[in-house]
N, C-alpha and C positions, 0 to 999 in steps of 0.2 A: 852473460852476466846476469845474475839473479839479484833483485832488490829485496831487502828485508822489509818487514811490516812497518817499522818506524820511518824508513826512507819513503815508502809509499804514502804514508800519512802526511809527511812534510810536503811532498810534491803536490798532493791533493789540496792541502791548505794553501799553498802558494798559488795554485790555479784558481781556487775559489776567491782568494783575496784579489788576485789580478782581474778576474771577471767583474767583481764588485767595484773595483776602482775604475775600470773602464766604463762601466755602467753609470757610476756616479758622475764622472767627468762629462759624459755625453748628456746625461740628464740635466746637470747644472748648466751646461752651455745652452741646451735647447730651452730651458726655462728662462734663461736670460734673454734669448732671442724672442720668446713669446711675450715677455714683458715689454721689450722694445716695440714689437708689433702692436700690442695693445695700446701702449702710450702714443704711438704714431697715429692710430685711428682717432684717439681723443684729441691729439694736437691738430689733426686736420679739421675736425669739427670746430675747435677753438679758432683756428685761422679763418675759416669761412665765416664764422659768426662775427669775428672782428673786422673782416673785410670781404664782403660778398663778391667783389670783383675777382678774387682769387679762383673762384669756381671755373672761370674760363681757362685759366692756366692749368688747373687740374684736368679739365676735359680735353684740352687741345695739345698739351705737351706730349712729346714722345715718352717721357718718363720724368720722375722726380724722386727726390730723397727728402724725407722729413726727419729732422733731428728734434725730438720732442723735449729734450732736456739738455741743453748746452749750458755748461757752467763757464762763465768768463770772470776773470779777476786779475788784479795786478796793482802794483805800485812801482812804477818805472819799468820793471820787468813784469810782463803779463802773459797769460795763456788762456786757452779755451780747450774744452774737451767735451765730447758727446758721442752718442751712438744713435743710429737712425735706421729706418726702414727704406728700402729702395724699391720703387715701382716702375714697371714698364707697361705701357698701354693700360694703366689702371690696376695691374696685377702685381702683387708683391713678388719680388724675385730674389731678395737677399737682404743682408744687413750691411751697414757701413759704419766706419769710425771716423771721427773728426778730431784733429789735433792742431793747435796753433801755439806758437811761441813768438812773442814780440817784445821789443824794447822801445821805449819812447814815453812821451808825456801821457800818463794814464794813472788813474787811481779809482779804486772801488771794486765792486763785485756785482755780478748780475746773472740771473738765470733767464734764458731765452728759448723760444722755439725758432728754429731756422729751417726754411724749406728752399731747396734748389730745384728749379725747373729746367729741364733739358729740352731745347726747342726741336731738335731732330735726333734721329738715330745715331748720327756721327758723334754728337756731343755726349749722349748717353753711353755710347760704346767706349769713348775715351775714359769716362768715369769708371766703367766696369773693368777696364784693363788695369786700373790702379795707377794711371799716369796723371791723374787729375789733381790740380792745385790752382789756387787763385794767385794772380799777380799781386804784388804788395799794395798797389793803389786801388784795388777793387773794394767797393763798399756795397752793403746790402740796402735795400729799401726798407726803412722802418715803417711798419704798417700804421697808417692813420686812415680814417674813413675816406673812401673814394680814391685813394692813391693808386690802387692796383689797376684801375681802369686805364690809366695813362702810362703804366709801366711797360717797358720794352725789354726784349732780350738783347744782351750784349755778348758777342762772341759765342752765341748758342746757349747761353744760360741767363736765367733771371733769379735773383736771390732776394728773399724777404725774411725779415726777422720780426718777432713779436716778443717784447719784454714780458716776462712772467713775474719776476721779483728782483729787487735790488736796484742799485743806482750806479751807473757807469757811463761816462761820456765817451762812448766809442761805438760806432756802427760798422767798423771795418771788418771785412772777412778776408782781406788780403793776407797771404801767407798761410792760409789753411791748407793742410794736407789731408788726404782722405785714403781710407782703405775700403775694400769691398770684398764681401764673401757671399757667393751665391748659394741658394738652397739646392 
């Protein structure tokens, strides 16, 4: 079967557009990941500046995930969402997503930095497998000067939040679900 010149041009155009589309999608995804990683580095500096005791957690944990921009909000029905960088032994290994939906007495909106420390390889492995979520009653430690020195791991994790902007009377992280994508 012989293809005419017009058919060949159409096929060539389709191939060029397909390659450009794949390139655009992979570039936009990687640029999103780069922004998350850059924001996580800045968030880590902000966290340590706000609470020097966190440096021990960063140094001694098997891994951690920093969500530099978690948005929380609600009026009776609320939610939270954010993306973060995942580290193992101090090296970035991937990105994570955070989602939360809850119902209850709440009002307002807030932007926070959230960091989850994994005490050992087993806790980090559970997170990387995508099976990780917090039970409904789990709360984070809201950072205030000196508080991280006395904080302890519970069930292999320690969670800290630092408000960036907004006002919301809620420090719960229970019900959060996570996704993980390795590099």
